[in-house]
Legacy VTK file of the C-alpha trace (Angstrom):
# vtk DataFile Version 3.0
C-alpha trace
ASCII
DATASET POLYDATA
POINTS 329 float
130.308 -53.203 -79.075
130.548 -55.824 -81.792
127.948 -55.681 -84.569
127.184 -58.679 -86.761
124.763 -58.179 -89.674
122.894 -55.354 -87.964
122.646 -57.108 -84.596
124.605 -56.537 -81.419
126.470 -59.668 -80.452
125.877 -61.038 -76.973
128.815 -60.247 -74.737
129.568 -59.500 -71.133
129.046 -55.821 -70.219
132.306 -53.929 -69.796
133.038 -50.548 -68.298
135.604 -47.896 -69.043
136.519 -44.407 -67.892
135.747 -41.964 -70.701
136.773 -38.789 -68.855
138.728 -37.830 -65.740
139.873 -34.491 -64.408
141.009 -32.891 -61.147
139.317 -29.520 -60.685
141.319 -28.986 -57.490
142.830 -30.966 -54.639
139.352 -31.422 -53.171
137.309 -31.973 -56.310
137.748 -34.871 -58.731
135.447 -35.695 -61.629
135.068 -38.926 -63.560
132.711 -40.150 -66.289
132.241 -43.857 -66.909
130.455 -46.038 -69.457
128.991 -49.513 -68.949
127.714 -51.470 -71.972
126.135 -53.410 -73.568
123.110 -53.862 -71.302
119.688 -55.291 -72.027
116.624 -53.095 -71.800
115.863 -52.206 -68.173
119.207 -53.310 -66.741
120.778 -49.851 -66.875
118.091 -48.367 -64.646
118.468 -51.153 -62.060
122.244 -50.730 -61.914
122.147 -46.942 -62.036
119.769 -46.514 -59.092
121.562 -49.074 -56.908
125.036 -47.713 -57.674
124.013 -44.118 -57.026
122.686 -45.027 -53.588
125.788 -47.063 -52.814
128.146 -44.296 -53.967
126.430 -41.667 -51.811
125.548 -43.717 -48.756
127.774 -46.768 -48.366
131.339 -45.574 -48.947
133.256 -44.684 -45.793
135.139 -41.457 -45.241
137.344 -39.953 -42.533
136.598 -36.764 -40.584
137.622 -34.812 -37.507
134.790 -35.447 -35.041
135.956 -33.786 -31.817
138.179 -30.895 -30.735
139.396 -29.986 -27.254
141.002 -26.567 -26.926
143.535 -25.339 -24.417
142.835 -22.056 -22.570
139.681 -21.181 -24.519
136.664 -20.818 -22.212
133.640 -20.700 -24.527
132.562 -21.591 -28.041
131.613 -18.075 -29.132
134.378 -16.140 -27.409
137.624 -14.955 -28.969
141.050 -15.002 -27.365
143.596 -12.232 -27.686
145.974 -13.175 -30.449
143.496 -15.464 -32.211
141.542 -13.931 -35.056
138.711 -16.509 -35.200
136.239 -17.633 -32.538
136.111 -21.239 -31.413
132.980 -21.737 -33.511
134.784 -20.570 -36.666
137.752 -22.815 -35.904
135.453 -25.808 -35.438
133.781 -25.064 -38.777
137.212 -24.946 -40.443
138.168 -28.281 -38.862
134.927 -29.773 -40.155
135.993 -28.968 -43.734
139.391 -30.696 -43.505
139.522 -33.582 -46.001
141.392 -36.667 -44.826
142.312 -39.943 -46.469
142.832 -43.044 -44.348
142.459 -46.774 -43.936
142.013 -46.593 -40.164
139.362 -48.529 -38.259
137.455 -46.749 -35.511
138.834 -43.565 -33.959
142.334 -42.124 -33.566
143.845 -39.132 -31.809
145.528 -36.179 -33.520
146.636 -32.729 -32.406
147.783 -29.238 -33.302
150.315 -27.330 -31.205
151.946 -24.246 -32.775
153.176 -20.800 -31.805
152.146 -17.558 -33.513
152.084 -15.218 -35.197
151.219 -17.315 -38.235
148.452 -18.875 -40.291
147.624 -22.373 -39.093
146.659 -24.767 -41.883
145.914 -28.457 -42.275
149.610 -29.248 -42.652
150.074 -28.345 -38.967
147.895 -31.260 -37.821
149.930 -34.061 -36.250
148.283 -37.226 -37.561
148.552 -40.958 -36.828
150.477 -42.963 -39.465
147.317 -44.327 -41.111
145.902 -40.879 -41.952
146.958 -38.294 -44.538
145.693 -34.832 -45.523
144.322 -34.266 -49.008
144.853 -30.482 -49.085
147.547 -29.122 -46.765
146.563 -25.522 -47.535
143.120 -25.692 -45.897
142.867 -22.832 -43.417
142.187 -23.467 -39.712
143.047 -20.333 -37.705
145.115 -17.123 -37.821
147.390 -16.311 -34.865
148.191 -12.592 -34.713
150.476 -12.612 -31.644
153.265 -14.832 -30.268
151.008 -17.192 -28.318
150.709 -20.955 -28.035
147.747 -22.579 -29.780
147.057 -26.209 -28.895
144.063 -28.399 -29.660
143.500 -32.143 -29.217
141.553 -33.757 -32.043
139.738 -37.012 -32.573
139.525 -38.587 -36.034
136.957 -41.183 -37.050
136.219 -43.286 -40.104
132.547 -43.943 -40.778
129.832 -43.515 -43.419
126.928 -41.156 -43.974
126.319 -38.103 -41.812
126.763 -37.898 -38.057
125.139 -35.199 -35.935
127.210 -34.750 -32.784
125.213 -33.972 -29.649
127.184 -32.636 -26.650
127.015 -34.924 -23.614
127.764 -34.214 -19.940
131.153 -35.877 -20.402
132.294 -33.612 -23.240
130.643 -30.369 -22.258
132.004 -26.876 -22.841
133.315 -26.807 -19.253
135.958 -29.292 -20.362
136.528 -27.310 -23.570
135.397 -30.291 -25.616
133.468 -29.661 -28.821
131.885 -32.463 -30.857
131.935 -31.768 -34.597
129.219 -32.722 -37.081
130.805 -35.036 -39.616
130.024 -35.630 -43.286
131.783 -38.933 -43.915
130.646 -39.124 -47.552
133.665 -38.813 -49.898
131.383 -38.753 -52.967
129.922 -35.268 -53.381
127.510 -35.983 -56.225
126.496 -38.682 -58.712
124.575 -38.514 -61.972
123.640 -41.418 -64.185
122.111 -41.370 -67.650
120.849 -44.086 -69.993
121.187 -44.182 -73.798
119.215 -46.716 -75.804
120.110 -48.152 -79.223
119.108 -51.000 -81.507
115.468 -49.849 -81.397
115.544 -49.689 -77.616
116.541 -53.313 -77.071
119.972 -52.433 -75.656
121.287 -49.678 -73.384
124.449 -47.871 -72.382
124.819 -46.565 -68.832
126.869 -43.426 -68.101
127.999 -42.407 -64.603
129.293 -38.979 -63.568
130.992 -38.977 -60.163
132.415 -36.071 -58.150
134.566 -36.809 -55.074
136.229 -34.671 -52.379
139.735 -35.831 -53.284
140.067 -38.457 -50.537
139.561 -41.039 -53.279
139.280 -40.905 -57.054
135.983 -41.463 -58.896
137.363 -44.784 -60.163
138.170 -45.884 -56.603
134.700 -44.773 -55.495
133.059 -46.809 -58.279
134.953 -49.945 -57.314
134.277 -49.487 -53.592
130.555 -48.902 -54.176
130.429 -52.063 -56.305
132.063 -54.096 -53.522
129.558 -52.725 -51.025
126.626 -53.768 -53.217
128.072 -57.241 -53.792
128.501 -57.752 -50.034
124.879 -56.750 -49.442
123.609 -59.433 -51.826
125.977 -62.257 -50.844
123.614 -63.573 -48.097
121.022 -64.399 -50.773
123.518 -66.745 -52.427
123.712 -68.887 -49.289
121.222 -71.580 -48.393
118.168 -70.415 -46.497
118.462 -70.938 -42.778
116.524 -74.029 -41.777
113.581 -73.461 -39.496
113.240 -75.627 -36.373
110.670 -78.448 -36.544
107.761 -78.128 -34.143
106.076 -81.373 -33.147
103.246 -79.538 -31.469
101.470 -76.740 -33.311
101.073 -74.920 -30.021
104.832 -74.348 -29.987
104.912 -72.680 -33.395
105.916 -69.001 -33.360
102.973 -66.616 -33.260
102.412 -63.942 -35.901
103.200 -61.352 -33.243
106.688 -62.828 -32.800
107.320 -62.626 -36.542
106.795 -58.854 -36.543
108.920 -58.138 -33.485
111.738 -56.715 -35.610
109.403 -54.278 -37.353
107.940 -53.148 -34.041
111.387 -52.565 -32.523
112.007 -49.897 -35.167
109.120 -47.931 -33.640
110.364 -48.140 -30.031
112.798 -45.341 -29.131
115.566 -45.696 -26.584
114.089 -42.963 -24.386
111.379 -45.529 -23.554
114.016 -47.638 -21.784
113.312 -46.166 -18.358
116.384 -47.734 -16.716
118.725 -46.034 -19.199
120.727 -43.279 -17.470
120.945 -39.769 -19.003
124.668 -40.275 -19.654
124.163 -43.510 -21.618
121.156 -42.026 -23.419
123.180 -39.007 -24.595
126.099 -41.157 -25.746
123.818 -43.460 -27.739
121.885 -40.563 -29.303
125.132 -38.816 -30.188
126.248 -41.965 -32.012
123.106 -42.072 -34.153
121.240 -44.718 -32.132
117.606 -43.671 -31.833
115.527 -46.858 -31.675
115.803 -50.229 -29.947
116.386 -51.764 -33.379
119.342 -49.395 -33.926
120.775 -50.581 -30.624
120.279 -54.264 -31.409
122.156 -53.776 -34.681
125.277 -52.935 -32.656
127.466 -55.611 -31.119
129.443 -55.029 -27.886
132.587 -54.128 -29.832
130.666 -51.413 -31.718
129.431 -49.945 -28.428
132.918 -49.905 -26.921
134.159 -47.793 -29.843
131.818 -44.985 -28.786
133.439 -42.151 -26.895
133.236 -42.572 -23.101
131.531 -45.980 -23.380
132.962 -48.554 -20.959
132.689 -52.326 -20.564
130.332 -51.953 -17.604
128.161 -49.668 -19.758
127.844 -52.404 -22.375
126.747 -54.896 -19.723
124.278 -52.374 -18.314
122.714 -51.703 -21.726
122.413 -55.424 -22.497
120.662 -56.033 -19.156
118.271 -53.149 -19.782
117.367 -54.564 -23.195
116.756 -58.020 -21.776
114.552 -56.617 -19.017
112.478 -54.220 -21.102
111.926 -55.435 -24.672
109.116 -57.881 -23.906
107.291 -55.355 -21.750
107.603 -52.566 -24.333
106.316 -54.798 -27.123
103.366 -55.829 -24.975
102.512 -52.216 -24.121
102.713 -51.185 -27.786
100.376 -53.986 -28.867
97.887 -52.960 -26.178
97.840 -49.435 -27.633
97.181 -50.623 -31.176
LINES 1 330
329 0 1 2 3 4 5 6 7 8 9 10 11 12 13 14 15 16 17 18 19 20 21 22 23 24 25 26 27 28 29 30 31 32 33 34 35 36 37 38 39 40 41 42 43 44 45 46 47 48 49 50 51 52 53 54 55 56 57 58 59 60 61 62 63 64 65 66 67 68 69 70 71 72 73 74 75 76 77 78 79 80 81 82 83 84 85 86 87 88 89 90 91 92 93 94 95 96 97 98 99 100 101 102 103 104 105 106 107 108 109 110 111 112 113 114 115 116 117 118 119 120 121 122 123 124 125 126 127 128 129 130 131 132 133 134 135 136 137 138 139 140 141 142 143 144 145 146 147 148 149 150 151 152 153 154 155 156 157 158 159 160 161 162 163 164 165 166 167 168 169 170 171 172 173 174 175 176 177 178 179 180 181 182 183 184 185 186 187 188 189 190 191 192 193 194 195 196 197 198 199 200 201 202 203 204 205 206 207 208 209 210 211 212 213 214 215 216 217 218 219 220 221 222 223 224 225 226 227 228 229 230 231 232 233 234 235 236 237 238 239 240 241 242 243 244 245 246 247 248 249 250 251 252 253 254 255 256 257 258 259 260 261 262 263 264 265 266 267 268 269 270 271 272 273 274 275 276 277 278 279 280 281 282 283 284 285 286 287 288 289 290 291 292 293 294 295 296 297 298 299 300 301 302 303 304 305 306 307 308 309 310 311 312 313 314 315 316 317 318 319 320 321 322 323 324 325 326 327 328
């Protein structure tokens, strides 16, 4: 800050890292300062950045495992110390760093006796392991241990629901994924100059797949991208010569109503498609409309004909569902 005769000179806010440390391969800490800010600005930035850091940054996780010669999730096999459930929980904790888009395949195939760790995972070129020492399974006898893995890059939290196409009979186990590389964020505000100016401090903890400084920059880019549409000209509305052709109030609230219509109300939707959509975090018609065909094709076991089927179901049902909902209310 530059002070001139007791006043803070007007200047563009600048940030700097005031502290950084690595408390382990899977825990980084950084503390950052942004100043000078006018009264009230620190709170606006702090709240928005915290939400962006925790919810908008993408991470990479193992989301599916398919074991060889292991019949059931809670059984143990001779020569393997852990159950399948324990192995899956260990795979869930593996921290990966990547720039991949969508999903990729990986695998483990080793022979015991030995401890199997993250370094034994055979990964695609775009993925690396943050901590090679992370434990997966202990083999106590000279047996083969093979597992096919699926790796995905996404954001937020994904609850994996088993579907008929990846059931235990095929030894396929979906894995709940926490894609959030930022573990925690704190922000604090310090006022000065009789409360007319503020300094904003950020504390950021990450899982090691990116540094706190990288997380801060990525979260800032995410926020900027969210606000860019407001910098563009407003979309022009069509001119209606006849007032009878103007959109009704009911049409203007269609989008809000679609958030209240769940995909299980689409009666033509098959159980297989329903389970795949639910397992991918799609719960309402609005969630489904937010996805384009390419997004749907990235879902496991989703085919081109499935995309066409879902689009036809939406076209055939939305108007009827909206009408039924309005009748109820």
